[in-house]
C-alpha positions as CSV (number, residue, x, y, z in Angstrom):
1,M,35.9,22.2,-23.9
2,T,34.2,21.9,-27.4
3,G,30.7,23.0,-28.1
4,S,29.5,19.4,-28.5
5,A,31.1,18.5,-25.1
6,L,29.3,21.4,-23.5
7,L,26.0,20.2,-25.0
8,V,26.6,16.7,-23.7
9,N,27.4,18.0,-20.2
10,D,24.3,20.2,-20.2
11,A,22.2,17.2,-21.3
12,M,23.7,15.0,-18.6
13,S,23.1,17.7,-16.0
14,R,19.5,18.0,-17.0
15,I,19.1,14.2,-16.9
16,N,20.6,14.1,-13.4
17,I,18.3,17.0,-12.3
18,D,15.3,15.2,-13.7
19,R,16.2,12.0,-11.9
20,R,16.8,13.9,-8.7
21,L,13.4,15.7,-9.0
22,D,11.6,12.4,-9.6
23,Q,13.4,10.8,-6.6
24,L,12.6,13.9,-4.5
25,F,8.9,13.8,-5.6
26,R,8.6,10.2,-4.5
27,E,10.6,10.5,-1.3
28,E,9.8,14.0,-0.1
29,G,6.7,15.0,-2.1
30,G,4.4,13.8,0.6
31,R,6.2,15.7,3.3
32,V,6.3,19.0,1.4
33,R,2.7,18.5,0.4
34,A,1.7,17.9,4.0
35,A,3.5,21.0,5.1
36,L,1.7,23.1,2.5
37,I,-1.7,21.7,3.3
38,S,-1.0,22.4,7.0
39,R,-0.4,26.0,6.1
40,L,-2.9,26.5,3.4
41,R,-5.7,24.3,4.6
42,D,-6.6,23.7,1.0
43,F,-5.7,20.5,-0.8
44,E,-6.2,21.9,-4.3
45,L,-4.2,25.0,-3.8
46,A,-1.4,23.0,-2.2
47,E,-1.3,20.7,-5.2
48,D,-1.3,23.5,-7.7
49,V,1.5,25.5,-6.0
50,L,3.6,22.4,-5.4
51,Q,3.4,21.6,-9.1
52,E,4.5,25.2,-9.9
53,A,7.4,24.8,-7.5
54,F,8.6,21.7,-9.2
55,L,8.4,23.5,-12.6
56,S,10.5,26.2,-11.1
57,A,13.0,23.6,-9.9
58,I,13.2,22.2,-13.4
59,E,13.8,25.7,-14.7
60,H,16.4,26.9,-12.2
61,W,18.3,23.9,-10.8
62,P,20.2,22.8,-14.0
63,S,21.9,26.2,-14.2
64,E,22.0,27.1,-10.5
65,G,22.7,23.7,-9.1
66,L,20.8,21.7,-6.4
67,P,20.1,23.6,-3.3
68,N,21.4,22.3,0.0
69,N,17.9,21.6,1.2
70,P,15.8,20.7,-1.9
71,A,12.7,19.9,0.0
72,G,13.0,23.2,1.9
73,W,13.5,25.1,-1.4
74,L,10.3,23.6,-2.8
75,L,8.3,24.4,0.3
76,V,9.4,28.0,0.3
77,T,8.9,28.4,-3.4
78,A,5.5,26.8,-3.3
79,Q,4.5,29.0,-0.3
80,R,5.6,32.2,-2.2
81,K,3.5,31.1,-5.2
82,A,0.5,30.6,-2.8
83,I,1.0,34.1,-1.4
84,D,0.9,35.5,-5.0
85,R,-2.3,33.6,-5.8
86,L,-4.0,34.7,-2.5
87,R,-3.0,38.3,-3.1
88,R,-4.7,38.2,-6.5
89,A,-7.7,36.6,-4.9
90,Q,-7.7,39.2,-2.2
91,V,-7.9,42.0,-4.8
92,L,-10.7,40.2,-6.8
93,M,-12.8,38.9,-3.9
94,Q,-11.8,40.5,-0.6
95,K,-12.6,37.3,1.3
96,Q,-12.0,37.7,5.0
97,A,-10.7,34.1,5.4
98,E,-8.2,34.5,2.5
99,M,-7.0,37.8,3.9
100,Q,-6.3,36.2,7.3
101,L,-4.5,33.3,5.6
102,L,-2.4,35.7,3.6
103,V,-1.4,37.5,6.7
104,T,-0.4,34.2,8.3
105,L,1.6,33.1,5.3
106,N,3.4,36.4,5.1
107,E,4.4,36.0,8.7
108,N,5.6,32.4,8.1
109,A,7.5,33.4,5.0
110,V,9.5,35.9,7.0
111,S,10.4,33.3,9.7
112,L,11.2,30.4,7.4
113,S,14.4,30.1,5.4
114,E,15.1,27.7,2.6
115,E,17.7,26.0,4.7
116,E,15.5,25.5,7.7
117,V,14.2,22.0,8.6
118,F,10.4,22.2,8.6
119,P,8.2,20.0,10.8
120,D,6.9,16.7,9.4
121,D,3.1,17.1,9.0
122,R,2.5,13.7,7.3
123,L,0.9,12.1,10.4
124,K,-1.7,14.9,10.5
125,L,-2.3,14.4,6.8
126,I,-2.7,10.7,7.0
127,F,-5.4,11.1,9.7
128,T,-7.1,13.8,7.6
129,C,-7.2,11.6,4.5
130,C,-8.6,8.7,6.5
131,H,-11.3,10.6,8.4
132,P,-14.4,8.6,9.0
133,A,-16.5,11.2,7.2
134,L,-15.0,10.0,3.9
135,N,-15.9,6.6,2.4
136,Q,-13.1,4.0,2.2
137,D,-12.5,4.3,-1.5
138,A,-12.0,8.0,-1.1
139,Q,-9.7,7.5,1.9
140,V,-7.5,5.1,-0.1
141,A,-7.4,7.3,-3.2
142,L,-6.7,10.5,-1.3
143,T,-3.9,8.9,0.7
144,L,-2.3,7.5,-2.5
145,Q,-2.3,11.0,-4.1
146,T,-1.4,13.3,-1.2
147,L,1.1,11.1,0.6
148,G,2.0,8.5,-2.0
149,G,2.5,11.0,-4.8
150,L,0.7,8.9,-7.3
151,S,-1.0,10.6,-10.2
152,T,-4.7,10.6,-10.9
153,T,-4.0,8.3,-13.9
154,E,-2.1,5.8,-11.7
155,I,-4.8,5.8,-9.0
156,A,-7.6,5.4,-11.6
157,H,-5.7,2.4,-13.0
158,A,-5.5,0.8,-9.5
159,F,-9.2,1.3,-9.0
160,L,-10.0,0.2,-12.5
161,V,-12.0,3.4,-13.3
162,S,-11.6,6.2,-15.8
163,E,-9.2,9.0,-15.1
164,T,-12.2,11.4,-15.2
165,T,-14.1,9.4,-12.6
166,M,-11.2,9.3,-10.3
167,A,-10.5,13.0,-10.7
168,Q,-14.1,13.8,-9.7
169,R,-13.8,11.5,-6.7
170,L,-10.7,13.2,-5.5
171,V,-12.1,16.7,-6.0
172,R,-15.2,15.7,-4.0
173,A,-13.2,14.2,-1.2
174,K,-11.0,17.3,-0.9
175,R,-13.9,19.7,-0.9
176,K,-15.7,17.6,1.7
177,I,-12.7,18.0,4.0
178,R,-12.7,21.7,3.4
179,N,-16.5,22.3,3.6
180,A,-17.1,20.0,6.6
181,G,-14.2,21.6,8.5
182,I,-12.5,18.3,9.0
183,P,-9.6,19.1,11.4
184,Y,-6.1,18.8,10.0
185,S,-4.6,17.2,13.2
186,V,-3.7,14.0,15.0
187,P,-6.8,13.0,17.0
188,A,-6.9,13.4,20.7
189,A,-5.5,10.5,22.8
190,H,-8.9,9.1,23.6
191,Q,-9.8,9.0,19.9
192,L,-6.5,7.8,18.5
193,S,-6.9,4.0,18.8
194,E,-10.3,4.1,17.0
195,R,-9.0,6.4,14.2
196,L,-5.6,4.6,13.9
197,S,-7.4,1.3,13.0
198,G,-8.9,3.1,9.9
199,V,-5.6,4.5,8.8
200,L,-3.9,1.0,9.1
201,L,-6.8,-0.5,7.1
202,V,-6.3,2.0,4.3
203,L,-2.5,1.2,4.1
204,Y,-3.3,-2.5,4.2
205,L,-5.8,-2.2,1.3
206,I,-3.2,-0.2,-0.7
207,F,-0.6,-2.9,-0.2
208,N,-3.1,-5.7,-1.1
209,A,-4.2,-3.8,-4.3
210,G,-0.6,-4.0,-5.4
211,Y,0.2,-7.5,-4.1
212,I,-2.7,-9.2,-5.7
213,S,-4.2,-7.3,-8.7
214,S,-7.8,-8.3,-9.1
215,Q,-7.9,-7.9,-12.8
216,G,-5.6,-7.4,-15.8
217,E,-2.5,-9.0,-17.1
218,S,-0.2,-8.5,-14.2
219,L,-0.4,-10.1,-10.8
220,L,1.7,-7.5,-9.1
221,R,1.7,-3.7,-9.0
222,N,5.0,-3.1,-7.3
223,E,4.6,0.6,-7.1
224,L,1.5,0.3,-4.9
225,C,3.3,-2.1,-2.6
226,A,6.3,0.2,-2.4
227,E,4.1,3.2,-1.6
228,A,2.2,1.3,1.1
229,I,5.5,0.2,2.7
230,R,6.9,3.7,2.6
231,L,3.7,5.2,4.1
232,C,3.5,2.6,6.8
233,R,7.2,3.1,7.7
234,A,6.6,6.8,7.9
235,L,3.5,6.3,10.1
236,A,5.4,3.9,12.4
237,L,8.2,6.4,12.8
238,L,5.9,9.3,13.4
239,L,3.7,7.4,16.0
240,Q,6.8,6.9,18.1
241,Q,6.7,10.6,18.8
242,V,3.1,10.8,20.0
243,V,1.9,7.4,21.4
244,P,3.2,4.8,23.9
245,P,4.6,1.5,22.6
246,A,1.4,-0.5,23.1
247,E,-0.4,1.9,20.6
248,Q,2.4,1.5,18.1
249,A,2.3,-2.4,18.0
250,E,-0.2,-2.9,15.2
251,A,1.4,-0.3,13.0
252,L,4.7,-2.1,13.4
253,G,2.9,-5.4,12.8
254,L,1.5,-4.1,9.6
255,L,4.9,-2.9,8.4
256,A,6.4,-6.3,9.3
257,L,3.7,-8.1,7.3
258,M,4.2,-5.9,4.3
259,L,8.0,-6.3,4.3
260,I,7.9,-10.1,4.7
261,H,5.4,-10.5,1.9
262,D,7.1,-8.0,-0.4
263,A,10.4,-9.9,0.1
264,R,9.0,-12.8,-2.0
265,K,8.0,-10.7,-5.0
266,E,10.8,-11.9,-7.2
267,A,9.8,-15.6,-6.7
268,R,6.1,-15.1,-7.2
269,I,6.3,-14.6,-11.0
270,G,8.1,-17.0,-13.4
271,P,10.1,-16.1,-16.5
272,E,7.0,-16.1,-18.7
273,G,5.0,-14.1,-16.2
274,E,3.3,-17.1,-14.7
275,L,2.1,-17.3,-11.1
276,I,4.2,-19.4,-8.8
277,I,2.5,-20.4,-5.6
278,L,4.3,-20.2,-2.2
279,E,5.1,-23.9,-1.9
280,E,6.7,-24.0,-5.4
281,Q,8.7,-20.8,-5.1
282,D,12.5,-20.7,-5.3
283,R,13.2,-19.5,-1.8
284,S,16.7,-18.4,-2.7
285,L,15.0,-15.6,-4.6
286,W,13.4,-14.2,-1.4
287,D,15.0,-11.0,-0.2
288,Q,16.5,-12.3,3.0
289,Q,17.6,-8.9,4.3
290,Q,14.1,-7.5,3.9
291,T,12.7,-10.6,5.5
292,Q,15.0,-10.2,8.5
293,E,14.0,-6.6,8.8
294,G,10.4,-7.5,8.9
295,M,10.9,-10.2,11.5
296,A,12.9,-7.7,13.7
297,I,10.1,-5.2,13.5
298,L,7.6,-7.9,14.4
299,D,9.7,-8.8,17.4
300,Q,9.7,-5.2,18.4
301,A,5.9,-5.0,18.1
302,M,5.4,-8.1,20.2
303,L,7.3,-6.7,23.1
304,A,4.2,-4.5,23.8
305,H,2.3,-7.8,24.6
306,K,-0.8,-6.4,22.7
307,P,-1.3,-8.8,19.8
308,G,-3.6,-7.7,17.0
309,P,-4.6,-9.0,13.6
310,Y,-1.7,-7.4,11.7
311,Q,0.9,-8.8,14.1
312,L,-0.8,-12.3,13.9
313,Q,-0.7,-12.2,10.1
314,A,2.9,-11.1,10.2
315,A,3.7,-14.0,12.5
316,I,2.1,-16.4,10.1
317,S,4.1,-15.0,7.2
318,A,7.2,-15.2,9.3
319,L,6.7,-18.9,9.9
320,H,6.5,-19.5,6.1
321,S,9.7,-17.5,5.7
322,Q,11.5,-19.4,8.4
323,A,10.9,-22.8,6.7
324,A,13.8,-23.9,4.6
325,S,11.3,-25.7,2.3
326,A,7.6,-26.0,1.9
327,E,7.7,-29.5,3.5
328,E,9.3,-28.0,6.6
329,T,6.5,-25.4,7.2
330,D,5.1,-25.5,10.7
331,W,1.5,-25.8,9.7
332,L,0.3,-26.7,13.2
333,Q,1.6,-23.4,14.5
334,I,0.1,-21.6,11.6
335,S,-3.3,-23.1,12.1
336,L,-3.2,-22.0,15.8
337,L,-2.3,-18.5,14.7
338,Y,-5.2,-18.4,12.3
339,G,-7.4,-19.6,15.1
340,A,-6.2,-16.6,17.2
341,L,-6.7,-14.3,14.2
342,I,-10.4,-15.5,13.9
343,K,-11.0,-14.1,17.3
344,H,-10.1,-10.6,16.0
345,Q,-11.5,-10.9,12.5
346,S,-14.0,-13.6,12.0
347,S,-14.3,-13.2,8.2
348,P,-15.0,-16.0,5.7
349,V,-11.6,-15.4,4.1
350,I,-9.7,-15.9,7.3
351,W,-11.8,-19.0,8.0
352,L,-10.8,-20.3,4.6
353,N,-7.1,-19.8,5.4
354,W,-7.6,-21.5,8.7
355,V,-9.2,-24.5,7.0
356,V,-6.3,-24.8,4.6
357,A,-3.8,-24.6,7.4
358,V,-5.6,-27.3,9.4
359,A,-5.7,-29.5,6.3
360,M,-2.0,-29.1,5.7
361,A,-1.3,-29.9,9.4
362,S,-3.5,-33.0,9.3
363,T,-5.1,-34.4,6.1
364,P,-6.8,-33.1,3.0
365,A,-9.9,-35.0,3.9
366,R,-10.2,-33.1,7.2
367,G,-9.9,-29.8,5.2
368,L,-12.6,-30.9,2.8
369,E,-14.9,-31.7,5.8
370,L,-14.4,-28.2,7.1
371,L,-14.9,-26.6,3.7
372,A,-18.2,-28.5,3.4
373,E,-19.3,-26.7,6.6
374,M,-18.4,-23.4,5.0
375,E,-20.5,-23.9,1.9
376,N,-23.5,-22.3,3.6
377,V,-21.5,-19.1,4.0
378,N,-21.5,-16.8,1.0
379,M,-18.4,-18.2,-0.6
380,Q,-19.8,-19.5,-3.8
381,N,-18.7,-16.4,-5.8
382,Y,-15.3,-16.3,-4.2
383,Y,-12.8,-17.9,-6.5
384,L,-10.2,-18.7,-3.8
385,F,-12.8,-20.9,-2.1
386,H,-13.1,-23.1,-5.2
387,A,-9.4,-22.9,-5.8
388,A,-8.7,-24.1,-2.2
389,R,-11.3,-26.8,-2.5
390,A,-9.8,-28.0,-5.8
391,D,-6.3,-28.1,-4.3
392,L,-7.5,-30.2,-1.4
393,L,-9.4,-32.6,-3.7
394,R,-6.2,-32.9,-5.9
395,R,-4.1,-33.7,-2.8
396,N,-6.8,-36.3,-1.9
397,Q,-6.6,-37.8,-5.4
398,Q,-10.2,-36.9,-6.2
399,Y,-9.2,-35.7,-9.6
400,Q,-12.6,-35.3,-11.3
401,A,-14.0,-33.3,-8.5
402,A,-10.9,-31.3,-8.3
403,R,-11.2,-30.5,-12.0
404,E,-14.8,-29.2,-11.5
405,S,-13.7,-26.9,-8.7
406,Y,-10.7,-25.6,-10.7
407,Q,-13.1,-24.8,-13.6
408,R,-15.4,-23.0,-11.2
409,A,-12.5,-20.9,-9.9
410,L,-11.4,-20.2,-13.4
411,A,-14.8,-18.8,-14.3
412,L,-14.7,-16.4,-11.3
413,T,-11.2,-14.8,-11.5
414,Q,-10.5,-11.9,-13.8
415,N,-6.7,-11.8,-13.6
416,T,-5.1,-13.4,-16.6
417,V,-2.0,-14.6,-14.6
418,E,-4.2,-16.5,-12.1
419,Q,-6.3,-17.8,-15.0
420,A,-3.2,-19.2,-16.6
421,F,-2.2,-20.9,-13.3
422,L,-5.6,-22.5,-13.0
423,K,-5.4,-23.7,-16.6
424,R,-2.0,-25.2,-15.8
425,R,-3.5,-27.1,-12.9
426,L,-6.3,-28.4,-15.1
427,A,-3.8,-29.7,-17.6
428,E,-1.9,-31.4,-14.8
429,L,-5.1,-33.0,-13.6
430,S,-5.8,-34.4,-17.1
431,T,-2.4,-36.1,-17.1
432,K,-3.0,-37.5,-13.6
433,Q,-6.5,-38.9,-14.7
434,I,-4.9,-40.5,-17.8
435,H,-2.2,-42.2,-15.6
436,S,-4.8,-43.4,-13.1
437,T,-7.0,-44.8,-15.9
438,H,-4.0,-46.8,-17.3
439,Q,-3.0,-48.2,-13.9
């Protein structure tokens, strides 16, 4: 083989290793990180030695080849690096806690081989990240970093803050866990239901942050949706080991909801990046396999006969997906499901969705009557309220009033894709007004 051929092969080998490392970081990074945090009880130390282990992999794998158990190799390598760090700290500081941890790690290092399958500690880590002692923003950010593997830069972008600000938030959250002695464990059975609801809410918020970006030039952040689905799938699988089916139902419902919604992503954005609303989407672009998986998971959740808000939302989404066209949508059943959802979550946003469903099942005029009753609620600064009102006015052929509501919605949204959609609606209304004037 010529020298140039060898160089090409080496380059290709490194490219393949880099791709494998990136894939491993996304797929197994959370699991390895969780195992390290379980042993080290220190988020920052776990992050540092895991990064060092990945650097070692980049250095050794191209020449030595991929190990049979890459995740196990990374865990053992990171743990050895932690031992080296703690030995140095022991010499410098002689901290009793660090000395005890060093003894424990040395014992584990003897018993753990690189080929051994290590226990999955992600469930413990999810509950640690979502502990009630942390505020919700910190819970979401910490979950994205420790289990989702997102960088501080990516998380800062999702929260629309500077990287420095997000780095400080993450450091404070990790130190609060350490200093407050927040347990790294799955809550006791009598606490699980209460804590699980917080975990599910965090995953729901992560998915929503990706599915409907509140600002910027992109409607979708697919990487956030993908991470939320992956984490929710892992949670659902792990819950099967520790709780009865009834306690798993809402986690399955949330997973089903995410999958069914995410299956439509290719149809939500047009060739020019424009927003395409549900009724105008090309349904052939929906991922039918993913939709069917979501529906099957929803069916599994409903076997527990313990309906909750995530299962109800998934059922609503499933009805949309089952309709061959927008005109065939079962709006009556959807309005009934929203009515049931209100009993669980009586928020103005859910009321708004219920009103739209009622209007679609009956008449736009009926929907406008119900919206008028909602105007006393704090909805004046919620752009979707004005967008929904504008759409019902448009359907009711009240074009001037619809135009005013669209303009109000346009003034309130910060997402340029949604702004473009509202401007398109305004242009369409101008055409309709011209036609009505000439008739």
